[in-house]
mmCIF file of the N, C-alpha and C atoms, coordinates in Angstrom:
data_MODEL
# 
_entry.id   MODEL 
# 
loop_
_atom_site.group_PDB 
_atom_site.id 
_atom_site.type_symbol 
_atom_site.label_atom_id 
_atom_site.label_alt_id 
_atom_site.label_comp_id 
_atom_site.label_asym_id 
_atom_site.label_entity_id 
_atom_site.label_seq_id 
_atom_site.pdbx_PDB_ins_code 
_atom_site.Cartn_x 
_atom_site.Cartn_y 
_atom_site.Cartn_z 
_atom_site.occupancy 
_atom_site.B_iso_or_equiv 
_atom_site.pdbx_formal_charge 
_atom_site.auth_seq_id 
_atom_site.auth_comp_id 
_atom_site.auth_asym_id 
_atom_site.auth_atom_id 
_atom_site.pdbx_PDB_model_num 
ATOM 1   N N  . LEU A 1 1  ? 111.504 120.745 108.406 1.00 0.00 ? 1  LEU A N  1 
ATOM 2   C CA . LEU A 1 1  ? 110.598 120.616 107.018 1.00 0.00 ? 1  LEU A CA 1 
ATOM 3   C C  . LEU A 1 1  ? 111.179 119.199 106.540 1.00 0.00 ? 1  LEU A C  1 
ATOM 4   N N  . ASN A 1 2  ? 112.479 119.261 106.497 1.00 0.00 ? 2  ASN A N  1 
ATOM 5   C CA . ASN A 1 2  ? 113.169 118.378 105.757 1.00 0.00 ? 2  ASN A CA 1 
ATOM 6   C C  . ASN A 1 2  ? 112.679 116.762 106.343 1.00 0.00 ? 2  ASN A C  1 
ATOM 7   N N  . ILE A 1 3  ? 112.667 116.833 107.708 1.00 0.00 ? 3  ILE A N  1 
ATOM 8   C CA . ILE A 1 3  ? 112.568 115.724 108.411 1.00 0.00 ? 3  ILE A CA 1 
ATOM 9   C C  . ILE A 1 3  ? 111.208 115.292 108.054 1.00 0.00 ? 3  ILE A C  1 
ATOM 10  N N  . LEU A 1 4  ? 110.008 116.436 107.806 1.00 0.00 ? 4  LEU A N  1 
ATOM 11  C CA . LEU A 1 4  ? 108.592 115.576 107.616 1.00 0.00 ? 4  LEU A CA 1 
ATOM 12  C C  . LEU A 1 4  ? 108.673 115.036 105.644 1.00 0.00 ? 4  LEU A C  1 
ATOM 13  N N  . LYS A 1 5  ? 109.228 115.847 105.377 1.00 0.00 ? 5  LYS A N  1 
ATOM 14  C CA . LYS A 1 5  ? 109.643 115.035 103.714 1.00 0.00 ? 5  LYS A CA 1 
ATOM 15  C C  . LYS A 1 5  ? 110.327 113.807 103.512 1.00 0.00 ? 5  LYS A C  1 
ATOM 16  N N  . SER A 1 6  ? 111.051 113.858 104.777 1.00 0.00 ? 6  SER A N  1 
ATOM 17  C CA . SER A 1 6  ? 111.741 112.354 104.701 1.00 0.00 ? 6  SER A CA 1 
ATOM 18  C C  . SER A 1 6  ? 110.873 111.177 105.463 1.00 0.00 ? 6  SER A C  1 
ATOM 19  N N  . THR A 1 7  ? 110.285 111.530 106.193 1.00 0.00 ? 7  THR A N  1 
ATOM 20  C CA . THR A 1 7  ? 108.849 110.967 107.004 1.00 0.00 ? 7  THR A CA 1 
ATOM 21  C C  . THR A 1 7  ? 107.780 110.266 106.069 1.00 0.00 ? 7  THR A C  1 
ATOM 22  N N  . ILE A 1 8  ? 107.532 111.441 105.054 1.00 0.00 ? 8  ILE A N  1 
ATOM 23  C CA . ILE A 1 8  ? 106.648 111.108 104.269 1.00 0.00 ? 8  ILE A CA 1 
ATOM 24  C C  . ILE A 1 8  ? 107.161 110.249 102.924 1.00 0.00 ? 8  ILE A C  1 
ATOM 25  N N  . GLN A 1 9  ? 108.262 110.273 102.734 1.00 0.00 ? 9  GLN A N  1 
ATOM 26  C CA . GLN A 1 9  ? 109.233 109.431 101.615 1.00 0.00 ? 9  GLN A CA 1 
ATOM 27  C C  . GLN A 1 9  ? 109.285 108.072 102.393 1.00 0.00 ? 9  GLN A C  1 
ATOM 28  N N  . ASP A 1 10 ? 109.731 108.356 103.284 1.00 0.00 ? 10 ASP A N  1 
ATOM 29  C CA . ASP A 1 10 ? 109.767 106.730 103.764 1.00 0.00 ? 10 ASP A CA 1 
ATOM 30  C C  . ASP A 1 10 ? 108.331 105.708 104.053 1.00 0.00 ? 10 ASP A C  1 
ATOM 31  N N  . MET A 1 11 ? 107.389 106.676 104.427 1.00 0.00 ? 11 MET A N  1 
ATOM 32  C CA . MET A 1 11 ? 106.115 105.977 104.342 1.00 0.00 ? 11 MET A CA 1 
ATOM 33  C C  . MET A 1 11 ? 105.325 106.030 103.155 1.00 0.00 ? 11 MET A C  1 
ATOM 34  N N  . GLU A 1 12 ? 105.588 106.711 102.260 1.00 0.00 ? 12 GLU A N  1 
ATOM 35  C CA . GLU A 1 12 ? 105.290 106.166 100.505 1.00 0.00 ? 12 GLU A CA 1 
ATOM 36  C C  . GLU A 1 12 ? 105.956 104.918 100.400 1.00 0.00 ? 12 GLU A C  1 
ATOM 37  N N  . LYS A 1 13 ? 107.314 104.917 100.680 1.00 0.00 ? 13 LYS A N  1 
ATOM 38  C CA . LYS A 1 13 ? 108.125 103.405 100.343 1.00 0.00 ? 13 LYS A CA 1 
ATOM 39  C C  . LYS A 1 13 ? 107.490 102.349 100.853 1.00 0.00 ? 13 LYS A C  1 
ATOM 40  N N  . GLU A 1 14 ? 107.142 102.548 102.090 1.00 0.00 ? 14 GLU A N  1 
ATOM 41  C CA . GLU A 1 14 ? 106.525 100.974 102.770 1.00 0.00 ? 14 GLU A CA 1 
ATOM 42  C C  . GLU A 1 14 ? 104.951 100.887 102.353 1.00 0.00 ? 14 GLU A C  1 
ATOM 43  N N  . ARG A 1 15 ? 104.576 101.594 101.813 1.00 0.00 ? 15 ARG A N  1 
ATOM 44  C CA . ARG A 1 15 ? 103.140 101.927 101.410 1.00 0.00 ? 15 ARG A CA 1 
ATOM 45  C C  . ARG A 1 15 ? 103.251 101.187 100.240 1.00 0.00 ? 15 ARG A C  1 
ATOM 46  N N  . ASP A 1 16 ? 104.069 101.487 99.092  1.00 0.00 ? 16 ASP A N  1 
ATOM 47  C CA . ASP A 1 16 ? 104.529 100.671 97.925  1.00 0.00 ? 16 ASP A CA 1 
ATOM 48  C C  . ASP A 1 16 ? 104.576 99.387  98.159  1.00 0.00 ? 16 ASP A C  1 
ATOM 49  N N  . PHE A 1 17 ? 105.843 98.798  98.952  1.00 0.00 ? 17 PHE A N  1 
ATOM 50  C CA . PHE A 1 17 ? 106.013 98.277  99.339  1.00 0.00 ? 17 PHE A CA 1 
ATOM 51  C C  . PHE A 1 17 ? 105.109 96.875  99.602  1.00 0.00 ? 17 PHE A C  1 
ATOM 52  N N  . TYR A 1 18 ? 104.253 97.370  100.553 1.00 0.00 ? 18 TYR A N  1 
ATOM 53  C CA . TYR A 1 18 ? 103.335 96.618  101.258 1.00 0.00 ? 18 TYR A CA 1 
ATOM 54  C C  . TYR A 1 18 ? 101.979 96.403  99.889  1.00 0.00 ? 18 TYR A C  1 
ATOM 55  N N  . PHE A 1 19 ? 101.752 97.664  99.015  1.00 0.00 ? 19 PHE A N  1 
ATOM 56  C CA . PHE A 1 19 ? 100.406 97.650  97.853  1.00 0.00 ? 19 PHE A CA 1 
ATOM 57  C C  . PHE A 1 19 ? 101.436 96.369  96.985  1.00 0.00 ? 19 PHE A C  1 
ATOM 58  N N  . GLY A 1 20 ? 102.356 96.355  96.609  1.00 0.00 ? 20 GLY A N  1 
ATOM 59  C CA . GLY A 1 20 ? 103.156 95.495  96.073  1.00 0.00 ? 20 GLY A CA 1 
ATOM 60  C C  . GLY A 1 20 ? 102.845 93.772  96.411  1.00 0.00 ? 20 GLY A C  1 
ATOM 61  N N  . LYS A 1 21 ? 103.153 93.613  97.606  1.00 0.00 ? 21 LYS A N  1 
ATOM 62  C CA . LYS A 1 21 ? 102.744 92.637  98.114  1.00 0.00 ? 21 LYS A CA 1 
ATOM 63  C C  . LYS A 1 21 ? 101.567 92.098  98.094  1.00 0.00 ? 21 LYS A C  1 
ATOM 64  N N  . LEU A 1 22 ? 100.311 93.114  98.609  1.00 0.00 ? 22 LEU A N  1 
ATOM 65  C CA . LEU A 1 22 ? 99.045  92.354  98.069  1.00 0.00 ? 22 LEU A CA 1 
ATOM 66  C C  . LEU A 1 22 ? 98.823  92.689  96.741  1.00 0.00 ? 22 LEU A C  1 
ATOM 67  N N  . ARG A 1 23 ? 99.065  93.262  95.835  1.00 0.00 ? 23 ARG A N  1 
ATOM 68  C CA . ARG A 1 23 ? 98.926  92.989  94.311  1.00 0.00 ? 23 ARG A CA 1 
ATOM 69  C C  . ARG A 1 23 ? 99.103  91.788  93.936  1.00 0.00 ? 23 ARG A C  1 
ATOM 70  N N  . ASN A 1 24 ? 100.639 91.137  94.379  1.00 0.00 ? 24 ASN A N  1 
ATOM 71  C CA . ASN A 1 24 ? 101.200 89.637  94.070  1.00 0.00 ? 24 ASN A CA 1 
ATOM 72  C C  . ASN A 1 24 ? 100.049 88.843  94.368  1.00 0.00 ? 24 ASN A C  1 
ATOM 73  N N  . ILE A 1 25 ? 99.657  88.976  95.767  1.00 0.00 ? 25 ILE A N  1 
ATOM 74  C CA . ILE A 1 25 ? 98.889  88.035  96.154  1.00 0.00 ? 25 ILE A CA 1 
ATOM 75  C C  . ILE A 1 25 ? 97.557  88.022  95.580  1.00 0.00 ? 25 ILE A C  1 
ATOM 76  N N  . GLU A 1 26 ? 96.967  89.095  95.380  1.00 0.00 ? 26 GLU A N  1 
ATOM 77  C CA . GLU A 1 26 ? 95.600  89.081  94.490  1.00 0.00 ? 26 GLU A CA 1 
ATOM 78  C C  . GLU A 1 26 ? 95.607  88.564  92.976  1.00 0.00 ? 26 GLU A C  1 
ATOM 79  N N  . LEU A 1 27 ? 97.091  88.551  92.397  1.00 0.00 ? 27 LEU A N  1 
ATOM 80  C CA . LEU A 1 27 ? 96.927  88.091  91.035  1.00 0.00 ? 27 LEU A CA 1 
ATOM 81  C C  . LEU A 1 27 ? 97.073  86.467  91.085  1.00 0.00 ? 27 LEU A C  1 
ATOM 82  N N  . ILE A 1 28 ? 97.851  85.913  92.293  1.00 0.00 ? 28 ILE A N  1 
ATOM 83  C CA . ILE A 1 28 ? 97.872  84.559  92.631  1.00 0.00 ? 28 ILE A CA 1 
ATOM 84  C C  . ILE A 1 28 ? 96.280  84.001  92.679  1.00 0.00 ? 28 ILE A C  1 
ATOM 85  N N  . CYS A 1 29 ? 95.581  84.571  93.584  1.00 0.00 ? 29 CYS A N  1 
ATOM 86  C CA . CYS A 1 29 ? 94.303  84.424  93.930  1.00 0.00 ? 29 CYS A CA 1 
ATOM 87  C C  . CYS A 1 29 ? 93.393  84.114  92.479  1.00 0.00 ? 29 CYS A C  1 
ATOM 88  N N  . GLN A 1 30 ? 93.687  85.335  91.486  1.00 0.00 ? 30 GLN A N  1 
ATOM 89  C CA . GLN A 1 30 ? 93.015  85.441  90.272  1.00 0.00 ? 30 GLN A CA 1 
ATOM 90  C C  . GLN A 1 30 ? 93.286  84.465  89.488  1.00 0.00 ? 30 GLN A C  1 
ATOM 91  N N  . GLU A 1 31 ? 94.497  83.741  89.406  1.00 0.00 ? 31 GLU A N  1 
ATOM 92  C CA . GLU A 1 31 ? 95.350  82.693  88.644  1.00 0.00 ? 31 GLU A CA 1 
ATOM 93  C C  . GLU A 1 31 ? 94.673  81.470  89.474  1.00 0.00 ? 31 GLU A C  1 
ATOM 94  N N  . LYS A 1 32 ? 94.218  81.198  90.497  1.00 0.00 ? 32 LYS A N  1 
ATOM 95  C CA . LYS A 1 32 ? 93.926  80.019  90.795  1.00 0.00 ? 32 LYS A CA 1 
ATOM 96  C C  . LYS A 1 32 ? 91.899  80.139  91.210  1.00 0.00 ? 32 LYS A C  1 
ATOM 97  N N  . GLU A 1 33 ? 91.338  81.086  90.896  1.00 0.00 ? 33 GLU A N  1 
ATOM 98  C CA . GLU A 1 33 ? 89.979  81.317  90.580  1.00 0.00 ? 33 GLU A CA 1 
ATOM 99  C C  . GLU A 1 33 ? 89.437  80.454  90.346  1.00 0.00 ? 33 GLU A C  1 
ATOM 100 N N  . GLY A 1 34 ? 88.218  79.923  90.764  1.00 0.00 ? 34 GLY A N  1 
ATOM 101 C CA . GLY A 1 34 ? 87.436  78.632  90.467  1.00 0.00 ? 34 GLY A CA 1 
ATOM 102 C C  . GLY A 1 34 ? 87.944  77.714  90.824  1.00 0.00 ? 34 GLY A C  1 
ATOM 103 N N  . GLU A 1 35 ? 89.022  77.300  91.494  1.00 0.00 ? 35 GLU A N  1 
ATOM 104 C CA . GLU A 1 35 ? 89.362  76.093  91.662  1.00 0.00 ? 35 GLU A CA 1 
ATOM 105 C C  . GLU A 1 35 ? 88.751  75.357  93.106  1.00 0.00 ? 35 GLU A C  1 
ATOM 106 N N  . GLY A 1 36 ? 87.669  76.317  93.824  1.00 0.00 ? 36 GLY A N  1 
ATOM 107 C CA . GLY A 1 36 ? 86.989  75.942  94.830  1.00 0.00 ? 36 GLY A CA 1 
ATOM 108 C C  . GLY A 1 36 ? 87.750  76.001  96.175  1.00 0.00 ? 36 GLY A C  1 
ATOM 109 N N  . ASP A 1 37 ? 89.103  76.362  96.272  1.00 0.00 ? 37 ASP A N  1 
ATOM 110 C CA . ASP A 1 37 ? 89.386  76.501  97.632  1.00 0.00 ? 37 ASP A CA 1 
ATOM 111 C C  . ASP A 1 37 ? 89.133  77.756  98.475  1.00 0.00 ? 37 ASP A C  1 
ATOM 112 N N  . PRO A 1 38 ? 88.657  77.070  99.822  1.00 0.00 ? 38 PRO A N  1 
ATOM 113 C CA . PRO A 1 38 ? 87.808  78.158  100.637 1.00 0.00 ? 38 PRO A CA 1 
ATOM 114 C C  . PRO A 1 38 ? 89.155  79.194  101.169 1.00 0.00 ? 38 PRO A C  1 
ATOM 115 N N  . THR A 1 39 ? 90.326  78.712  101.332 1.00 0.00 ? 39 THR A N  1 
ATOM 116 C CA . THR A 1 39 ? 90.944  79.757  102.030 1.00 0.00 ? 39 THR A CA 1 
ATOM 117 C C  . THR A 1 39 ? 91.452  80.860  100.656 1.00 0.00 ? 39 THR A C  1 
ATOM 118 N N  . LEU A 1 40 ? 91.710  80.323  99.539  1.00 0.00 ? 40 LEU A N  1 
ATOM 119 C CA . LEU A 1 40 ? 91.897  81.251  98.276  1.00 0.00 ? 40 LEU A CA 1 
ATOM 120 C C  . LEU A 1 40 ? 90.731  82.414  98.509  1.00 0.00 ? 40 LEU A C  1 
ATOM 121 N N  . GLN A 1 41 ? 89.312  81.887  98.514  1.00 0.00 ? 41 GLN A N  1 
ATOM 122 C CA . GLN A 1 41 ? 88.296  82.915  98.410  1.00 0.00 ? 41 GLN A CA 1 
ATOM 123 C C  . GLN A 1 41 ? 88.147  83.597  99.672  1.00 0.00 ? 41 GLN A C  1 
ATOM 124 N N  . ARG A 1 42 ? 88.469  83.180  100.779 1.00 0.00 ? 42 ARG A N  1 
ATOM 125 C CA . ARG A 1 42 ? 88.520  84.016  102.114 1.00 0.00 ? 42 ARG A CA 1 
ATOM 126 C C  . ARG A 1 42 ? 89.678  85.038  102.163 1.00 0.00 ? 42 ARG A C  1 
ATOM 127 N N  . ILE A 1 43 ? 90.426  84.628  101.199 1.00 0.00 ? 43 ILE A N  1 
ATOM 128 C CA . ILE A 1 43 ? 91.644  85.659  100.964 1.00 0.00 ? 43 ILE A CA 1 
ATOM 129 C C  . ILE A 1 43 ? 91.190  87.050  100.020 1.00 0.00 ? 43 ILE A C  1 
ATOM 130 N N  . VAL A 1 44 ? 90.364  86.307  99.271  1.00 0.00 ? 44 VAL A N  1 
ATOM 131 C CA . VAL A 1 44 ? 89.884  87.407  98.225  1.00 0.00 ? 44 VAL A CA 1 
ATOM 132 C C  . VAL A 1 44 ? 88.970  88.139  98.807  1.00 0.00 ? 44 VAL A C  1 
ATOM 133 N N  . ASP A 1 45 ? 88.215  87.614  99.664  1.00 0.00 ? 45 ASP A N  1 
ATOM 134 C CA . ASP A 1 45 ? 86.967  88.571  100.454 1.00 0.00 ? 45 ASP A CA 1 
ATOM 135 C C  . ASP A 1 45 ? 87.745  89.356  101.111 1.00 0.00 ? 45 ASP A C  1 
ATOM 136 N N  . ILE A 1 46 ? 88.586  89.092  101.631 1.00 0.00 ? 46 ILE A N  1 
ATOM 137 C CA . ILE A 1 46 ? 89.524  90.251  102.820 1.00 0.00 ? 46 ILE A CA 1 
ATOM 138 C C  . ILE A 1 46 ? 89.973  90.926  101.809 1.00 0.00 ? 46 ILE A C  1 
ATOM 139 N N  . LEU A 1 47 ? 90.424  90.343  100.462 1.00 0.00 ? 47 LEU A N  1 
ATOM 140 C CA . LEU A 1 47 ? 91.304  91.781  99.764  1.00 0.00 ? 47 LEU A CA 1 
ATOM 141 C C  . LEU A 1 47 ? 90.314  93.038  99.522  1.00 0.00 ? 47 LEU A C  1 
ATOM 142 N N  . TYR A 1 48 ? 88.621  92.486  98.802  1.00 0.00 ? 48 TYR A N  1 
ATOM 143 C CA . TYR A 1 48 ? 88.099  93.275  98.075  1.00 0.00 ? 48 TYR A CA 1 
ATOM 144 C C  . TYR A 1 48 ? 86.934  93.833  99.656  1.00 0.00 ? 48 TYR A C  1 
ATOM 145 N N  . ALA A 1 49 ? 87.179  93.700  100.880 1.00 0.00 ? 49 ALA A N  1 
ATOM 146 C CA . ALA A 1 49 ? 86.235  94.248  101.671 1.00 0.00 ? 49 ALA A CA 1 
ATOM 147 C C  . ALA A 1 49 ? 86.319  95.759  101.768 1.00 0.00 ? 49 ALA A C  1 
ATOM 148 N N  . THR A 1 50 ? 85.067  96.239  101.804 1.00 0.00 ? 50 THR A N  1 
ATOM 149 C CA . THR A 1 50 ? 84.917  97.667  101.935 1.00 0.00 ? 50 THR A CA 1 
ATOM 150 C C  . THR A 1 50 ? 84.721  98.151  103.147 1.00 0.00 ? 50 THR A C  1 
ATOM 151 N N  . ASP A 1 51 ? 85.139  97.619  104.254 1.00 0.00 ? 51 ASP A N  1 
ATOM 152 C CA . ASP A 1 51 ? 84.742  98.073  105.362 1.00 0.00 ? 51 ASP A CA 1 
ATOM 153 C C  . ASP A 1 51 ? 86.199  98.725  105.918 1.00 0.00 ? 51 ASP A C  1 
# 
């Protein structure tokens, strides 16, 4: 049971780590929104895709 709890904690830590990175990318894209950069628009499209 302790191994399972430890695994869950590790997975949650990794999830939060990558979520933070994605959030930072989202903020950068929002700052640059409207500049007409097709690469940034593609990144935003990927971030907000629901599939």
